[in-house]
C-alpha positions, 0 to 999 in steps of 0.5 A, spaced: 510 477 531 504 477 535 501 483 537 497 483 543 493 487 549 493 485 556 491 488 563 497 486 566 505 485 564 506 478 564 511 473 568 518 471 566 523 475 562 521 481 557 524 488 555 519 494 558 518 501 554 514 507 557 512 513 554 514 520 555 510 526 551 514 532 548 518 535 554 514 531 559 516 526 564 516 519 562 510 516 565 510 510 570 518 510 571 520 504 577 521 508 583 529 504 583 531 507 576 528 514 576 533 518 577 537 514 572 532 514 568 532 522 568 540 522 567 539 519 560 534 522 558 538 528 560 544 525 557 541 524 550 537 529 549 531 526 550 525 531 549 519 526 548 520 528 540 515 522 537 519 516 536 525 517 539 528 513 544 532 512 550 534 506 552 538 503 559 538 497 563 535 498 571 532 494 576 526 492 576 522 487 581 528 484 582 531 483 576 534 488 571 530 490 565 533 493 558 528 500 559 525 504 553 522 511 554 519 512 548 517 519 545 509 519 544 510 528 541 503 532 542 500 525 544 496 524 538 495 519 534 499 519 529 505 521 535 503 514 538 504 511 530 511 513 530 513 510 538 510 503 536 514 503 529 521 506 533 520 500 538 520 495 533 525 497 529 530 498 535 528 491 538 526 487 532 532 483 532 536 485 537 535 478 542 528 480 545 523 476 545 517 480 549 517 487 549 511 490 555 509 498 552 505 499 560 501 505 558 497 505 565 498 511 567 500 514 560 493 517 559 493 515 551 486 515 547 484 508 545 485 510 537 493 512 540 493 505 543 490 502 537 495 505 532 501 504 537 499 495 536 498 498 528 504 501 527 509 495 531 505 490 527 507 494 521 513 495 522 515 488 524 513 484 517 519 482 513 520 477 508 526 472 509 523 467 504 529 466 500 535 468 504 538 461 507 544 464 509 542 469 513 546 471 520 543 469 527 543 476 529 540 478 523 534 474 524 528 477 528 527 474 535 521 478 537 515 474 538 510 478 542 509 485 543 504 486 549 500 492 551 498 494 557 493 499 560 489 502 554 483 500 551 484 496 545 477 495 543 479 497 536 485 493 534 481 487 531 479 491 526 487 495 525 489 487 524 484 485 518 488 492 515 494 490 517 493 483 514 491 486 507 498 491 508 501 484 508 498 481 502 500 488 498 508 487 500 508 480 499 505 480 492 510 486 490 516 483 494 516 476 490 520 475 484 518 474 477 519 467 476 515 466 481 509 472 481 506 472 474 499 473 472 497 466 474 499 466 480 498 472 482 490 470 482 492 464 486 495 468 491 489 472 492 484 466 491 484 465 499 480 471 499 474 467 497 474 463 504 473 470 507 467 473 503 470 475 497 467 474 490 472 472 485 472 472 477 478 471 473 478 472 465 483 469 462 485 471 454 480 467 451 473 471 454 478 477 454 479 476 446 472 476 445 470 482 449 474 487 444 480 487 451 485 489 444 489 494 448 490 489 454 492 483 451 497 487 445 501 488 451 501 481 455 502 478 447 510 478 447 509 474 454 509 466 454 505 467 460 498 469 459 494 476 462 488 475 466 483 480 469 482 478 476 476 481 479 474 481 487 467 483 490 466 484 497 459 486 499 458 487 507 451 491 505 447 484 505 445 488 497 443 494 500 448 498 496 446 497 489 452 500 485 460 498 488 465 502 488 471 500 484 477 500 485 482 498 478 489 495 479 495 495 474 498 489 475 504 488 470 508 482 474 515 484 470 515 490 466 521 489 460 518 495 457 517 491 451 520 492 443 522 499 446 526 495 452 528 499 457 535 500 460 539 494 463 541 497 470 535 497 474 531 493 470 530 488 476 525 493 480 520 492 475 518 487 478 513 491 482 510 494 476 504 491 479 504 495 485 496 498 484 494 491 483 498 489 489 494 495 493 487 494 490 489 486 492 491 488 500 485 493 501 479 487 498 483 483 504 483 488 509 475 490 507 473 483 508 477 481 514 474 487 518 467 485 515 466 492 512 459 495 512 461 497 503 460 495 496 466 494 492 469 491 486 476 491 485 480 489 479 486 488 476 489 487 470 495 482 470 499 481 464 507 481 463 510 486 458 516 481 454 520 482 447 519 476 443 517 475 437 510 476 437 510 483 441 506 489 440 511 493 436 512 502 435 508 503 430 502 498 431 494 500 433 489 496 438 483 496 439 480 498 445 474 494 449 471 501 449 471 501 441 476 507 441 483 505 437 490 507 440 496 507 436 501 505 441 508 510 439 512 507 445 511 499 449 513 501 455 508 506 456 503 499 457 500 501 464 495 506 461 493 500 455 492 495 461 487 500 465 483 502 459 480 496 457 479 494 466 476 501 467 471 499 461 470 492 463 468 495 470 463 500 467 460 496 464 459 489 468 458 493 475 456 501 473 460 503 479 458 511 480 466 512 483 472 509 480 479 510 483 485 507 480 492 506 482 498 505 477 505 505 478 504 508 472 510 513 470 517 515 472 515 522 471 511 522 477 517 520 482 521 526 478 515 530 480 513 528 487 520 524 489 518 518 494 513 522 499 507 523 495 502 520 490 500 523 485 492 525 484 488 526 478 481 527 479 475 529 475 471 531 481 473 535 487 469 531 492 472 525 491 479 528 490 477 532 497 475 525 500 481 521 498 486 526 500 483 527 508 484 519 508 491 519 505 493 524 511 489 520 516 493 514 515 500 517 513 498 514 505 500 521 502 497 524 496 498 531 492 493 532 487 495 534 479 492 538 474 488 535 468 486 539 462 484 540 454 490 543 453 494 537 455 488 532 453 490 535 446 497 532 446 494 525 445 492 526 439 494 521 433 494 522 426 492 514 425 488 512 430 483 516 436 489 516 440 496 515 441 498 512 448 504 517 450 505 525 449 511 529 448 516 528 454 513 534 457 507 532 463 508 526 462 505 524 469 499 528 466 498 526 459 497 519 462 491 520 466 489 523 460 489 518 457 485 514 462 481 520 463 478 518 456 476 511 458 471 514 463 463 515 461 460 520 463 457 522 471 462 517 474 467 521 479 473 518 478 480 518 480 488 516 478 493 515 483 500 514 480 503 511 485 510 509 482 514 514 487 511 510 493 511 503 492 518 501 494 523 504 498 530 503 498 530 505 506 526 504 512 520 508 513 515 510 518 512 502 518 516 498 513 522 496 512 526 498 506 523 494 500 515 494 499 511 499 503 504 496 502 502 503 500 495 504 498 492 499 502 490 503 509 488 510 503 483 506 500 481 503 507 480 509 510 476 512 504 472 506 504 470 507 512 469 515 512 465 515 506 461 509 505 460 506 511 454 507 516 
């Protein structure tokens, strides 16, 4: 679906949408249909709540036209985002090809109009690649989403972010026979055409660097692990140390020898959601030519239980030199991240690192699907991420760290265990990662296990991959590193 801004309504057939604030009048109602529209709103108990819709057919300019009146609440940008999403959700498979949203008399701010466009584009995303018998009534028909009478100057940059979210959703959605470490890399190669510098480390190179934790996870798979590095410098070298994003990329997680239960295991195709978010964020930053220096690192492996797989009780040596007693091979994401974190610190010396991972089921138990969990060693970084999340709707909730939790990882035979006791599982996972953060580095760990996939439609997505994390990271950079 194409989203665009125009000065006037197009010619030909189209549906028309007008907006109404909370407890206010709809702006720009066709004069011949104003009474009917007000009766419809009254009958539907429509009060302008953001995203609420009243639909009717009216005579307009000599034609019978579908008219939708959509609520914009208090008129905040977030309210317009709900309106844009609701319109697409209503019309995407309706048979309509063109929707005109007329904001000429709505007094919408440029940011509000841009957010409406962004939400429309995000909500229209689908992946029907493998559906060969989709009934016609379930196929998308909406091709053109036209916003009239509003300042769309911010849309180009937001469209770049939408493209980043789309990449993340595609990566998260693809089945594990199609998406594995090497093919993940190939699907990110096009970022080089946008100015992103791409480096890939295979297993031979990682073995030479001593990345025994990541390779220990990968050794049970026929697919070779990869370390994907994407660097974007939009500062022309002015920012010497980049901000680092590090993503867990377990393209399929069986649990290894500590095998997961069979029912629901198919969901583990999205255990690379953290790496997917990093890749999408890098595309967003490059697409809008962000004036920032950022490096994204994705640790990509497949966790499988073959005869060469890592065993419970094995001890691995990480790139940092610290040793880990692997008590549970299903606590593999932290092993992958430990070496990725060490590698980026040694090679780029970032002052700020944010890692993202679908790390623990315990986080879903704690926060459900409403917030990602955040752990941070720096209050200012935590506040920046919380603010960015609030602004774009990728919500976070800060969780604690502390010595008492850290001690739960002590091993009698190695420097640490890869799991603690059953309680505080998300916290001990974060404490594990903190052991690989160097002194003076601001670090935050985002456990997004409950956020990358949704069993029901949401504000800006159909059920399935949400693209969580891309808008969060992009806004974090825009607010704090671009001048």
